[in-house]
DODRENLUM-592211 format. One record per atom (N, C-alpha, C, O): x, y, z; atom name. Coordinates in steps of 0.1 Angstrom, whole numbers, plus 5000, padded with zeros to 4 digits. Layout:
N
- X | Y | Z | CA
...
This chain:
100
- 0687 | 8680 | 7596 | N
- 0685 | 8687 | 7609 | CA
- 0679 | 8677 | 7619 | C
- 0669 | 8671 | 7616 | O
- 0686 | 8676 | 7630 | N
- 0681 | 8666 | 7640 | CA
- 0669 | 8672 | 7648 | C
- 0668 | 8684 | 7649 | O
- 0661 | 8663 | 7653 | N
- 0648 | 8667 | 7659 | CA
- 0651 | 8676 | 7672 | C
- 0643 | 8685 | 7674 | O
- 0662 | 8673 | 7679 | N
- 0664 | 8681 | 7692 | CA
- 0669 | 8695 | 7689 | C
- 0670 | 8703 | 7698 | O
- 0674 | 8698 | 7677 | N
- 0679 | 8711 | 7674 | CA
- 0668 | 8720 | 7667 | C
- 0671 | 8732 | 7664 | O
- 0656 | 8715 | 7665 | N
- 0646 | 8723 | 7659 | CA
- 0641 | 8734 | 7668 | C
- 0640 | 8733 | 7680 | O
- 0639 | 8746 | 7662 | N
- 0635 | 8758 | 7669 | CA
- 0621 | 8762 | 7666 | C
- 0616 | 8760 | 7655 | O
- 0614 | 8767 | 7676 | N
- 0600 | 8772 | 7674 | CA
- 0599 | 8785 | 7681 | C
- 0604 | 8787 | 7692 | O
- 0592 | 8795 | 7675 | N
- 0589 | 8808 | 7681 | CA
- 0575 | 8811 | 7679 | C
- 0569 | 8808 | 7669 | O
- 0569 | 8818 | 7689 | N
- 0555 | 8821 | 7688 | CA
- 0553 | 8836 | 7690 | C
- 0558 | 8842 | 7699 | O
- 0545 | 8842 | 7681 | N
- 0541 | 8856 | 7682 | CA
- 0526 | 8856 | 7684 | C
- 0519 | 8851 | 7676 | O
- 0522 | 8862 | 7695 | N
- 0507 | 8862 | 7698 | CA
- 0501 | 8874 | 7690 | C
- 0504 | 8885 | 7692 | O
- 0492 | 8870 | 7681 | N
- 0485 | 8879 | 7672 | CA
- 0474 | 8886 | 7679 | C
- 0472 | 8898 | 7679 | O
- 0466 | 8878 | 7686 | N
- 0455 | 8883 | 7694 | CA
- 0451 | 8872 | 7704 | C
- 0458 | 8862 | 7705 | O
- 0440 | 8873 | 7712 | N
- 0437 | 8863 | 7722 | CA
- 0433 | 8850 | 7716 | C
- 0433 | 8840 | 7723 | O
- 0430 | 8849 | 7703 | N
- 0425 | 8837 | 7697 | CA
- 0436 | 8830 | 7688 | C
- 0435 | 8819 | 7685 | O
- 0445 | 8839 | 7683 | N
- 0454 | 8834 | 7673 | CA
- 0469 | 8838 | 7676 | C
- 0471 | 8848 | 7682 | O
- 0478 | 8829 | 7672 | N
- 0492 | 8832 | 7673 | CA
- 0498 | 8828 | 7659 | C
- 0493 | 8820 | 7652 | O
- 0510 | 8834 | 7657 | N
- 0518 | 8830 | 7645 | CA
- 0530 | 8822 | 7650 | C
- 0537 | 8827 | 7658 | O
- 0531 | 8810 | 7645 | N
- 0541 | 8801 | 7650 | CA
- 0552 | 8800 | 7638 | C
- 0548 | 8796 | 7627 | O
- 0564 | 8802 | 7642 | N
- 0575 | 8800 | 7633 | CA
- 0582 | 8787 | 7637 | C
- 0586 | 8786 | 7649 | O
- 0585 | 8778 | 7628 | N
- 0591 | 8765 | 7632 | CA
- 0600 | 8760 | 7621 | C
- 0598 | 8763 | 7609 | O
- 0609 | 8752 | 7625 | N
- 0618 | 8745 | 7616 | CA
- 0612 | 8731 | 7613 | C
- 0606 | 8725 | 7622 | O
- 0614 | 8726 | 7601 | N
- 0611 | 8712 | 7598 | CA
- 0620 | 8708 | 7586 | C
- 0628 | 8715 | 7581 | O
- 0618 | 8695 | 7583 | N
- 0626 | 8689 | 7572 | CA
- 0616 | 8681 | 7563 | C
- 0608 | 8674 | 7568 | O
- 0617 | 8682 | 7550 | N
- 0609 | 8674 | 7541 | CA
- 0618 | 8670 | 7529 | C
- 0623 | 8679 | 7522 | O
- 0618 | 8657 | 7527 | N
- 0626 | 8652 | 7515 | CA
- 0640 | 8657 | 7515 | C
- 0646 | 8660 | 7504 | O
- 0646 | 8659 | 7527 | N
- 0660 | 8663 | 7527 | CA
- 0662 | 8679 | 7527 | C
- 0673 | 8683 | 7528 | O
- 0651 | 8686 | 7526 | N
- 0652 | 8701 | 7526 | CA
- 0648 | 8706 | 7540 | C
- 0638 | 8702 | 7545 | O
- 0657 | 8715 | 7545 | N
- 0654 | 8722 | 7557 | CA
- 0644 | 8733 | 7554 | C
- 0647 | 8741 | 7545 | O
- 0633 | 8734 | 7561 | N
- 0623 | 8743 | 7558 | CA
- 0619 | 8752 | 7571 | C
- 0622 | 8748 | 7582 | O
- 0614 | 8764 | 7568 | N
- 0608 | 8773 | 7578 | CA
- 0593 | 8774 | 7575 | C
- 0589 | 8778 | 7565 | O
- 0585 | 8771 | 7585 | N
- 0571 | 8772 | 7584 | CA
- 0566 | 8783 | 7593 | C
- 0569 | 8785 | 7604 | O
- 0558 | 8792 | 7586 | N
- 0552 | 8804 | 7593 | CA
- 0537 | 8802 | 7592 | C
- 0532 | 8804 | 7581 | O
- 0531 | 8799 | 7603 | N
- 0517 | 8795 | 7602 | CA
- 0509 | 8801 | 7613 | C
- 0513 | 8803 | 7624 | O
- 0496 | 8804 | 7610 | N
- 0487 | 8809 | 7620 | CA
- 0481 | 8797 | 7627 | C
- 0477 | 8787 | 7621 | O
- 0481 | 8798 | 7641 | N
- 0476 | 8787 | 7649 | CA
- 0464 | 8794 | 7657 | C
- 0464 | 8806 | 7659 | O
- 0454 | 8786 | 7661 | N
- 0443 | 8791 | 7669 | CA
- 0443 | 8783 | 7683 | C
- 0449 | 8772 | 7684 | O
- 0436 | 8788 | 7692 | N
- 0435 | 8781 | 7705 | CA
- 0423 | 8772 | 7704 | C
- 0412 | 8777 | 7702 | O
- 0425 | 8759 | 7705 | N
- 0414 | 8750 | 7704 | CA
- 0406 | 8749 | 7717 | C
- 0409 | 8756 | 7727 | O
- 0396 | 8740 | 7718 | N
- 0387 | 8739 | 7730 | CA
- 0395 | 8735 | 7742 | C
- 0391 | 8738 | 7753 | O
- 0406 | 8727 | 7740 | N
- 0414 | 8723 | 7752 | CA
- 0424 | 8734 | 7756 | C
- 0431 | 8732 | 7766 | O
- 0424 | 8745 | 7749 | N
- 0433 | 8756 | 7753 | CA
- 0447 | 8755 | 7747 | C
- 0456 | 8762 | 7750 | O
- 0449 | 8745 | 7738 | N
- 0462 | 8743 | 7731 | CA
- 0462 | 8750 | 7717 | C
- 0452 | 8752 | 7711 | O
- 0474 | 8753 | 7713 | N
- 0475 | 8759 | 7700 | CA
- 0474 | 8748 | 7689 | C
- 0480 | 8737 | 7690 | O
- 0466 | 8750 | 7679 | N
- 0464 | 8741 | 7668 | CA
- 0466 | 8748 | 7655 | C
- 0462 | 8759 | 7654 | O
- 0472 | 8741 | 7645 | N
- 0475 | 8748 | 7632 | CA
- 0463 | 8750 | 7624 | C
- 0453 | 8743 | 7624 | O
- 0463 | 8761 | 7616 | N
- 0453 | 8764 | 7605 | CA
- 0460 | 8761 | 7592 | C
- 0472 | 8758 | 7591 | O
- 0452 | 8763 | 7581 | N
- 0458 | 8761 | 7568 | CA
- 0465 | 8774 | 7563 | C
- 0472 | 8774 | 7553 | O
- 0463 | 8785 | 7571 | N
- 0469 | 8798 | 7567 | CA
- 0484 | 8798 | 7571 | C
- 0487 | 8797 | 7583 | O
- 0492 | 8800 | 7561 | N
- 0507 | 8801 | 7564 | CA
- 0515 | 8798 | 7551 | C
- 0510 | 8796 | 7540 | O
- 0528 | 8799 | 7553 | N
- 0537 | 8797 | 7542 | CA
- 0549 | 8788 | 7547 | C
- 0552 | 8788 | 7559 | O
- 0555 | 8782 | 7538 | N
- 0567 | 8774 | 7541 | CA
- 0578 | 8778 | 7531 | C
- 0575 | 8778 | 7519 | O
- 0590 | 8781 | 7536 | N
- 0601 | 8785 | 7527 | CA
- 0613 | 8777 | 7530 | C
- 0614 | 8772 | 7542 | O
- 0622 | 8775 | 7521 | N
- 0634 | 8768 | 7524 | CA
- 0642 | 8777 | 7534 | C
- 0643 | 8789 | 7533 | O
- 0649 | 8770 | 7543 | N
- 0657 | 8777 | 7553 | CA
- 0668 | 8786 | 7547 | C
- 0671 | 8796 | 7552 | O
- 0673 | 8781 | 7535 | N
- 0684 | 8789 | 7529 | CA
- 0678 | 8803 | 7524 | C
- 0686 | 8812 | 7521 | O
- 0665 | 8804 | 7522 | N
- 0659 | 8817 | 7518 | CA
- 0655 | 8826 | 7529 | C
- 0649 | 8836 | 7527 | O
- 0657 | 8821 | 7542 | N
- 0652 | 8829 | 7553 | CA
- 0657 | 8843 | 7554 | C
- 0650 | 8852 | 7556 | O
- 0671 | 8844 | 7552 | N
- 0677 | 8858 | 7553 | CA
- 0671 | 8867 | 7542 | C
- 0668 | 8879 | 7545 | O
- 0669 | 8862 | 7530 | N
- 0663 | 8871 | 7520 | CA
- 0648 | 8874 | 7523 | C
- 0644 | 8886 | 7521 | O
- 0641 | 8865 | 7529 | N
- 0627 | 8868 | 7534 | CA
- 0627 | 8878 | 7545 | C
- 0619 | 8888 | 7544 | O
- 0636 | 8877 | 7554 | N
- 0637 | 8887 | 7565 | CA
- 0641 | 8901 | 7560 | C
- 0635 | 8911 | 7564 | O
- 0650 | 8901 | 7550 | N
- 0654 | 8914 | 7544 | CA
- 0642 | 8920 | 7537 | C
- 0640 | 8932 | 7538 | O
- 0634 | 8912 | 7530 | N
- 0622 | 8917 | 7524 | CA
- 0612 | 8923 | 7534 | C
- 0606 | 8934 | 7532 | O
- 0610 | 8916 | 7545 | N
- 0601 | 8921 | 7555 | CA
- 0606 | 8933 | 7561 | C
- 0598 | 8943 | 7564 | O
- 0619 | 8934 | 7564 | N
- 0625 | 8946 | 7570 | CA
- 0623 | 8958 | 7560 | C
- 0620 | 8969 | 7565 | O
- 0626 | 8956 | 7547 | N
- 0624 | 8967 | 7538 | CA
- 0610 | 8972 | 7537 | C
- 0607 | 8984 | 7536 | O
- 0600 | 8962 | 7538 | N
- 0586 | 8965 | 7538 | CA
- 0582 | 8973 | 7550 | C
- 0576 | 8984 | 7549 | O
- 0587 | 8969 | 7562 | N
- 0584 | 8976 | 7574 | CA
- 0590 | 8990 | 7574 | C
- 0583 | 8999 | 7579 | O
- 0602 | 8992 | 7569 | N
- 0608 | 9005 | 7568 | CA
- 0600 | 9014 | 7559 | C
- 0598 | 9026 | 7562 | O
- 0595 | 9009 | 7547 | N
- 0587 | 9017 | 7538 | CA
- 0574 | 9021 | 7544 | C
- 0570 | 9032 | 7542 | O
- 0568 | 9012 | 7552 | N
- 0555 | 9016 | 7559 | CA
- 0558 | 9026 | 7569 | C
- 0550 | 9036 | 7570 | O
- 0569 | 9025 | 7577 | N
- 0572 | 9035 | 7587 | CA
- 0575 | 9048 | 7581 | C
- 0572 | 9059 | 7588 | O
- 0581 | 9049 | 7569 | N
- 0584 | 9062 | 7563 | CA
- 0573 | 9068 | 7556 | C
- 0573 | 9080 | 7552 | O
- 0563 | 9060 | 7553 | N
- 0551 | 9065 | 7545 | CA
- 0543 | 9075 | 7553 | C
- 0542 | 9074 | 7565 | O
- 0538 | 9085 | 7546 | N
- 0530 | 9095 | 7553 | CA
- 0516 | 9089 | 7554 | C
- 0509 | 9087 | 7544 | O
- 0512 | 9087 | 7566 | N
- 0499 | 9081 | 7568 | CA
- 0488 | 9092 | 7571 | C
- 0490 | 9100 | 7580 | O
- 0478 | 9092 | 7562 | N
- 0468 | 9102 | 7564 | CA
- 0455 | 9095 | 7568 | C
- 0452 | 9084 | 7564 | O
- 0447 | 9102 | 7575 | N
- 0433 | 9097 | 7579 | CA
- 0425 | 9097 | 7567 | C
- 0424 | 9108 | 7560 | O
- 0418 | 9086 | 7564 | N
- 0409 | 9086 | 7552 | CA
- 0397 | 9096 | 7554 | C
- 0392 | 9097 | 7566 | O
- 0392 | 9102 | 7544 | N
- 0380 | 9110 | 7545 | CA
- 0368 | 9101 | 7546 | C
- 0369 | 9089 | 7543 | O
- 0357 | 9106 | 7549 | N
- 0345 | 9098 | 7550 | CA
- 0341 | 9091 | 7537 | C
- 0337 | 9080 | 7536 | O
- 0343 | 9099 | 7526 | N
- 0341 | 9093 | 7512 | CA
- 0350 | 9081 | 7510 | C
- 0346 | 9071 | 7505 | O
- 0363 | 9083 | 7512 | N
- 0373 | 9072 | 7510 | CA
- 0369 | 9060 | 7519 | C
- 0370 | 9049 | 7515 | O
- 0365 | 9063 | 7531 | N
- 0362 | 9052 | 7541 | CA
- 0350 | 9044 | 7536 | C
- 0350 | 9032 | 7536 | O
- 0340 | 9051 | 7530 | N
- 0328 | 9044 | 7525 | CA
- 0332 | 9036 | 7513 | C
- 0327 | 9025 | 7511 | O
- 0341 | 9041 | 7504 | N
- 0346 | 9034 | 7492 | CA
- 0353 | 9021 | 7497 | C
- 0351 | 9011 | 7491 | O
- 0361 | 9022 | 7507 | N
- 0368 | 9010 | 7512 | CA
- 0358 | 9000 | 7517 | C
- 0359 | 8988 | 7514 | O
- 0348 | 9004 | 7525 | N
- 0338 | 8995 | 7530 | CA
- 0331 | 8988 | 7518 | C
- 0328 | 8976 | 7519 | O
- 0327 | 8995 | 7508 | N
- 0321 | 8989 | 7496 | CA
- 0330 | 8979 | 7489 | C
- 0326 | 8968 | 7485 | O
- 0343 | 8982 | 7489 | N
- 0353 | 8973 | 7483 | CA
- 0354 | 8960 | 7491 | C
- 0354 | 8949 | 7485 | O
- 0354 | 8962 | 7504 | N
- 0355 | 8950 | 7512 | CA
- 0343 | 8941 | 7511 | C
- 0344 | 8929 | 7510 | O
- 0331 | 8947 | 7510 | N
- 0319 | 8939 | 7508 | CA
- 0319 | 8932 | 7495 | C
- 0312 | 8921 | 7494 | O
- 0326 | 8937 | 7485 | N
- 0326 | 8931 | 7472 | CA
- 0335 | 8919 | 7471 | C
- 0335 | 8911 | 7461 | O
- 0344 | 8917 | 7481 | N
- 0354 | 8906 | 7480 | CA
- 0347 | 8893 | 7483 | C
- 0338 | 8892 | 7491 | O
- 0351 | 8882 | 7475 | N
- 0345 | 8869 | 7478 | CA
- 0350 | 8863 | 7491 | C
- 0361 | 8866 | 7496 | O
- 0341 | 8856 | 7498 | N
- 0344 | 8850 | 7510 | CA
- 0353 | 8838 | 7508 | C
- 0352 | 8831 | 7498 | O
- 0362 | 8836 | 7518 | N
- 0371 | 8824 | 7517 | CA
- 0363 | 8811 | 7520 | C
- 0354 | 8812 | 7528 | O
- 0367 | 8801 | 7514 | N
- 0360 | 8788 | 7516 | CA
- 0366 | 8781 | 7528 | C
- 0361 | 8770 | 7532 | O
């Protein structure tokens, strides 16, 4: 894949972070990188360690999986949690280990 044909797309997650999708090549393999970027002190997007890289040939299967997941979420009956369930969730979140 030549450098001038590489494509990049940005999805703004919030005012501090964006998700950047980009093409790259490593050891002859065409890759798709999906990574969280943050806005640095200079106002530029800078990469974080959060993200995944998949082979370009698997992109269609990945997109199909995301689409099926999105459809399942859209079809799911969403109920408001009761106060007891909400408290249980808060306790669960507090019990999770912090990322390094």
